SEMAR-411621 format. One record per residue: residue number from 0; chain; x, y, z of N, C-alpha, C in turn. Coordinates in nm, 4 decimals, always signed. Example, Ala and Ser with C-alpha at 12.3 -4.5 7.8 and 13.67 -1.06 7.14 Angstrom:
2
{pt 0; 'A'; {+1.3190; -0.5690; +0.7800}; {+1.2300; -0.4500; +0.7800}; {+1.3200; -0.3300; +0.7800}}
{pt 1; 'A'; {+1.2850; -0.2250; +0.7080}; {+1.3670; -0.1060; +0.7140}; {+1.2900; +0.0030; +0.7870}}
// end
This chain:
84
{pt 0; 'A'; {+2.5138; -0.5792; +0.1224}; {+2.4039; -0.5157; +0.0606}; {+2.3107; -0.4744; +0.1610}}
{pt 1; 'A'; {+2.2722; -0.3213; +0.1319}; {+2.1995; -0.2791; +0.1967}; {+2.0513; -0.2247; +0.1559}}
{pt 2; 'A'; {+1.9515; -0.2088; +0.2372}; {+1.8270; -0.1572; +0.1822}; {+1.8211; -0.0505; +0.2085}}
{pt 3; 'A'; {+1.7853; +0.0317; +0.1025}; {+1.7971; +0.2295; +0.1207}; {+1.8981; +0.2720; +0.1462}}
{pt 4; 'A'; {+2.0215; +0.1762; +0.1543}; {+2.1790; +0.2453; +0.1258}; {+2.1809; +0.2650; +0.3149}}
{pt 5; 'A'; {+2.1219; +0.1677; +0.4038}; {+2.1331; +0.2065; +0.4928}; {+2.1230; +0.0746; +0.6306}}
{pt 6; 'A'; {+1.9873; +0.0243; +0.6021}; {+1.9658; -0.1124; +0.6640}; {+2.0432; -0.2420; +0.5923}}
{pt 7; 'A'; {+2.1197; -0.3184; +0.6583}; {+2.1944; -0.4211; +0.6137}; {+2.0798; -0.5403; +0.6257}}
{pt 8; 'A'; {+2.0843; -0.6001; +0.4772}; {+1.9842; -0.7086; +0.4682}; {+2.0681; -0.8426; +0.4383}}
{pt 9; 'A'; {+1.9991; -0.9633; +0.4114}; {+2.0641; -1.0609; +0.3281}; {+1.9479; -1.1384; +0.2367}}
{pt 10; 'A'; {+1.9629; -1.1882; +0.1362}; {+1.8634; -1.2152; +0.0478}; {+1.8384; -1.3516; +0.1004}}
{pt 11; 'A'; {+1.7297; -1.4252; +0.1534}; {+1.7146; -1.5462; +0.2095}; {+1.6119; -1.6207; +0.0931}}
{pt 12; 'A'; {+1.5175; -1.5375; +0.0263}; {+1.4485; -1.6084; -0.0900}; {+1.4563; -1.5374; -0.1942}}
{pt 13; 'A'; {+1.4008; -1.5907; -0.3091}; {+1.4172; -1.5452; -0.4541}; {+1.2727; -1.5887; -0.4855}}
{pt 14; 'A'; {+1.1777; -1.4477; -0.5188}; {+1.0811; -1.5030; -0.5849}; {+1.0548; -1.4279; -0.7109}}
{pt 15; 'A'; {+0.9859; -1.5422; -0.8133}; {+0.9643; -1.4461; -0.9710}; {+0.8247; -1.4574; -0.9388}}
{pt 16; 'A'; {+0.7499; -1.3574; -0.9867}; {+0.6106; -1.3243; -1.0083}; {+0.5848; -1.2339; -1.1153}}
{pt 17; 'A'; {+0.4753; -1.2306; -1.1739}; {+0.4197; -1.1159; -1.2458}; {+0.2957; -1.1431; -1.2809}}
{pt 18; 'A'; {+0.1958; -1.0446; -1.3575}; {+0.0821; -1.0471; -1.3790}; {+0.0825; -1.0190; -1.5424}}
{pt 19; 'A'; {-0.0273; -1.0737; -1.5902}; {-0.0105; -1.0530; -1.7581}; {-0.1641; -1.0927; -1.7991}}
{pt 20; 'A'; {-0.1614; -1.0915; -1.9178}; {-0.3049; -1.1468; -1.9843}; {-0.3083; -1.2564; -2.0624}}
{pt 21; 'A'; {-0.2274; -1.3426; -2.0333}; {-0.2236; -1.4741; -2.0921}; {-0.3032; -1.5697; -2.0139}}
{pt 22; 'A'; {-0.4481; -1.5318; -1.9047}; {-0.5019; -1.6144; -1.8412}; {-0.4925; -1.6118; -1.7210}}
{pt 23; 'A'; {-0.5415; -1.7258; -1.6873}; {-0.5587; -1.7379; -1.5169}; {-0.4361; -1.7212; -1.4518}}
{pt 24; 'A'; {-0.4279; -1.6731; -1.3216}; {-0.2808; -1.7172; -1.3079}; {-0.2675; -1.8332; -1.2615}}
{pt 25; 'A'; {-0.1289; -1.8958; -1.2691}; {-0.0683; -1.9858; -1.3022}; {+0.0981; -2.0066; -1.1907}}
{pt 26; 'A'; {+0.1238; -2.1183; -1.1623}; {+0.2450; -2.1078; -1.1070}; {+0.3762; -2.1806; -1.2473}}
{pt 27; 'A'; {+0.4679; -2.1031; -1.2032}; {+0.5713; -2.0668; -1.2880}; {+0.6811; -2.1733; -1.2170}}
{pt 28; 'A'; {+0.7554; -2.2734; -1.2543}; {+0.8410; -2.3581; -1.1722}; {+0.9658; -2.3238; -1.2251}}
{pt 29; 'A'; {+1.0338; -2.2429; -1.1874}; {+1.2107; -2.2488; -1.1958}; {+1.3229; -2.3232; -1.1167}}
{pt 30; 'A'; {+1.3994; -2.4055; -1.1892}; {+1.4697; -2.5146; -1.1331}; {+1.5883; -2.3749; -1.0489}}
{pt 31; 'A'; {+1.6300; -2.4600; -0.9536}; {+1.7723; -2.4272; -0.8759}; {+1.8794; -2.4173; -0.9902}}
{pt 32; 'A'; {+1.8957; -2.5212; -1.0917}; {+1.9758; -2.5583; -1.1425}; {+1.9733; -2.4019; -1.2582}}
{pt 33; 'A'; {+1.8549; -2.3573; -1.2994}; {+1.8444; -2.2492; -1.3986}; {+1.8701; -2.0926; -1.3045}}
{pt 34; 'A'; {+1.8586; -2.1036; -1.2047}; {+1.8968; -2.0057; -1.0843}; {+2.0547; -1.9649; -1.0760}}
{pt 35; 'A'; {+2.0895; -2.0959; -1.0469}; {+2.2122; -2.0884; -1.0302}; {+2.3227; -2.0699; -1.1468}}
{pt 36; 'A'; {+2.2566; -2.1340; -1.2725}; {+2.3394; -2.1064; -1.3939}; {+2.3015; -1.9711; -1.4492}}
{pt 37; 'A'; {+2.2441; -1.8889; -1.3968}; {+2.2215; -1.7531; -1.4356}; {+2.2861; -1.6595; -1.3485}}
{pt 38; 'A'; {+2.2904; -1.6777; -1.2214}; {+2.3988; -1.6434; -1.1413}; {+2.5550; -1.6539; -1.2038}}
{pt 39; 'A'; {+2.5941; -1.7447; -1.2114}; {+2.7207; -1.8005; -1.2538}; {+2.7269; -1.7526; -1.4054}}
{pt 40; 'A'; {+2.6678; -1.7487; -1.4879}; {+2.6674; -1.6638; -1.6176}; {+2.7342; -1.5162; -1.6470}}
{pt 41; 'A'; {+2.6507; -1.4336; -1.5020}; {+2.6091; -1.3207; -1.4696}; {+2.7384; -1.2656; -1.4055}}
{pt 42; 'A'; {+2.7851; -1.3666; -1.3067}; {+2.9377; -1.3552; -1.2332}; {+3.0566; -1.3483; -1.3800}}
{pt 43; 'A'; {+3.0461; -1.4609; -1.4312}; {+3.1214; -1.4518; -1.5697}; {+3.1375; -1.3387; -1.6167}}
{pt 44; 'A'; {+3.0341; -1.2852; -1.6800}; {+2.9832; -1.1692; -1.7642}; {+3.0705; -1.0536; -1.7093}}
{pt 45; 'A'; {+3.0631; -1.0202; -1.5804}; {+3.0902; -0.9102; -1.5007}; {+3.2464; -0.9510; -1.4373}}
{pt 46; 'A'; {+3.3086; -1.0534; -1.4725}; {+3.4327; -1.0907; -1.4055}; {+3.4989; -0.9438; -1.4021}}
{pt 47; 'A'; {+3.5407; -0.8679; -1.4974}; {+3.6314; -0.7560; -1.4843}; {+3.5638; -0.6546; -1.3865}}
{pt 48; 'A'; {+3.4664; -0.6427; -1.3858}; {+3.4078; -0.5515; -1.2554}; {+3.4279; -0.5905; -1.1220}}
{pt 49; 'A'; {+3.3886; -0.7165; -1.1247}; {+3.3976; -0.7812; -0.9623}; {+3.5832; -0.8636; -0.9260}}
{pt 50; 'A'; {+3.6631; -0.7993; -1.0752}; {+3.7663; -0.8266; -1.0150}; {+3.8737; -0.8173; -0.8754}}
{pt 51; 'A'; {+3.8383; -0.7069; -0.8159}; {+3.9006; -0.6381; -0.7037}; {+3.8212; -0.7022; -0.6184}}
{pt 52; 'A'; {+3.6643; -0.7083; -0.5974}; {+3.5888; -0.6981; -0.5161}; {+3.6232; -0.7924; -0.3952}}
{pt 53; 'A'; {+3.5890; -0.8088; -0.2663}; {+3.6084; -0.9064; -0.1631}; {+3.4595; -0.9409; -0.1289}}
{pt 54; 'A'; {+3.3983; -1.0544; -0.1868}; {+3.2551; -1.1010; -0.1633}; {+3.2644; -1.1411; -0.0205}}
{pt 55; 'A'; {+3.1966; -1.1038; +0.0421}; {+3.1703; -1.1445; +0.2221}; {+3.0794; -1.2538; +0.2303}}
{pt 56; 'A'; {+2.9844; -1.2427; +0.1341}; {+2.8809; -1.3529; +0.1549}; {+2.9476; -1.4738; +0.1150}}
{pt 57; 'A'; {+2.9404; -1.5969; +0.1653}; {+2.9980; -1.6993; +0.1076}; {+2.9626; -1.7878; -0.0063}}
{pt 58; 'A'; {+2.8245; -1.7416; -0.0408}; {+2.7841; -1.8112; -0.1448}; {+2.8113; -1.7605; -0.2751}}
{pt 59; 'A'; {+2.7792; -1.5998; -0.2760}; {+2.8757; -1.5143; -0.3624}; {+3.0202; -1.5614; -0.4010}}
{pt 60; 'A'; {+3.0941; -1.5588; -0.2820}; {+3.2138; -1.5795; -0.2881}; {+3.2581; -1.7079; -0.3534}}
{pt 61; 'A'; {+3.1530; -1.8309; -0.3375}; {+3.1882; -1.9232; -0.4129}; {+3.1660; -1.9328; -0.5549}}
{pt 62; 'A'; {+3.0666; -1.8505; -0.6284}; {+3.0421; -1.8294; -0.7405}; {+3.1421; -1.7690; -0.7854}}
{pt 63; 'A'; {+3.1860; -1.6416; -0.7100}; {+3.3152; -1.5761; -0.7765}; {+3.4036; -1.6388; -0.8042}}
{pt 64; 'A'; {+3.4545; -1.7556; -0.7014}; {+3.5440; -1.8426; -0.7236}; {+3.5153; -1.9450; -0.8618}}
{pt 65; 'A'; {+3.4142; -2.0033; -0.8763}; {+3.3534; -2.0790; -0.9934}; {+3.3655; -2.0005; -1.1392}}
{pt 66; 'A'; {+3.3263; -1.8534; -1.1271}; {+3.3804; -1.7615; -1.2327}; {+3.5160; -1.7338; -1.2941}}
{pt 67; 'A'; {+3.6011; -1.8170; -1.1761}; {+3.7308; -1.7806; -1.2344}; {+3.7977; -1.9213; -1.3211}}
{pt 68; 'A'; {+3.6795; -2.0202; -1.3133}; {+3.7147; -2.1387; -1.3917}; {+3.7081; -2.1155; -1.5217}}
{pt 69; 'A'; {+3.7684; -2.1766; -1.6023}; {+3.7324; -2.1879; -1.7347}; {+3.5763; -2.2239; -1.7670}}
{pt 70; 'A'; {+3.5217; -2.1603; -1.8963}; {+3.3972; -2.2111; -1.8924}; {+3.3479; -2.3358; -1.9330}}
{pt 71; 'A'; {+3.4744; -2.4291; -1.9882}; {+3.4394; -2.5536; -1.9913}; {+3.4746; -2.6447; -1.8981}}
{pt 72; 'A'; {+3.5085; -2.6118; -1.7875}; {+3.5759; -2.7256; -1.6902}; {+3.4649; -2.7887; -1.6270}}
{pt 73; 'A'; {+3.5197; -2.9006; -1.6353}; {+3.3997; -2.9618; -1.5541}; {+3.2915; -2.9315; -1.4154}}
{pt 74; 'A'; {+3.1884; -2.9825; -1.4071}; {+3.1217; -2.9082; -1.3307}; {+3.1121; -3.0159; -1.2112}}
{pt 75; 'A'; {+3.1231; -3.1324; -1.2293}; {+3.1546; -3.2195; -1.1138}; {+3.2909; -3.3359; -1.1152}}
{pt 76; 'A'; {+3.3137; -3.3494; -1.0102}; {+3.4448; -3.4092; -0.9901}; {+3.4300; -3.5222; -1.0412}}
{pt 77; 'A'; {+3.5721; -3.5712; -1.1285}; {+3.5659; -3.7325; -1.2087}; {+3.5310; -3.8534; -1.1089}}
{pt 78; 'A'; {+3.4476; -3.9082; -1.1240}; {+3.4206; -4.0835; -1.0403}; {+3.5330; -4.1337; -1.1052}}
{pt 79; 'A'; {+3.5633; -4.2179; -0.9545}; {+3.6698; -4.3020; -0.9645}; {+3.5823; -4.4850; -0.9646}}
{pt 80; 'A'; {+3.6199; -4.5278; -1.0236}; {+3.5582; -4.7001; -1.0296}; {+3.6002; -4.7489; -0.8915}}
{pt 81; 'A'; {+3.5633; -4.8050; -0.8207}; {+3.6478; -4.8907; -0.7018}; {+3.6304; -5.0509; -0.7715}}
{pt 82; 'A'; {+3.7325; -5.1293; -0.7563}; {+3.7523; -5.2528; -0.7778}; {+3.6519; -5.3296; -0.6254}}
{pt 83; 'A'; {+3.5561; -5.4388; -0.7034}; {+3.4945; -5.5525; -0.5970}; {+3.6033; -5.6529; -0.5583}}
// end
């Protein structure tokens, strides 16, 4: 990713802000799960456009890998019960 097409940059922080006429300023909390679900959904939607892309950022590469899984794949590994 580059800024202005020239300066290399990395995204370290995501901020959501805005102004409106809804009243006094307030803080909106957006969960990390919501952010990751959004990124995962967009990666799935754009799967065909990203098919040949080599994602060098490890986090985006992980999202790219997750996008290849079936939509109904379990999000967590199965838990194995141990005998006491």
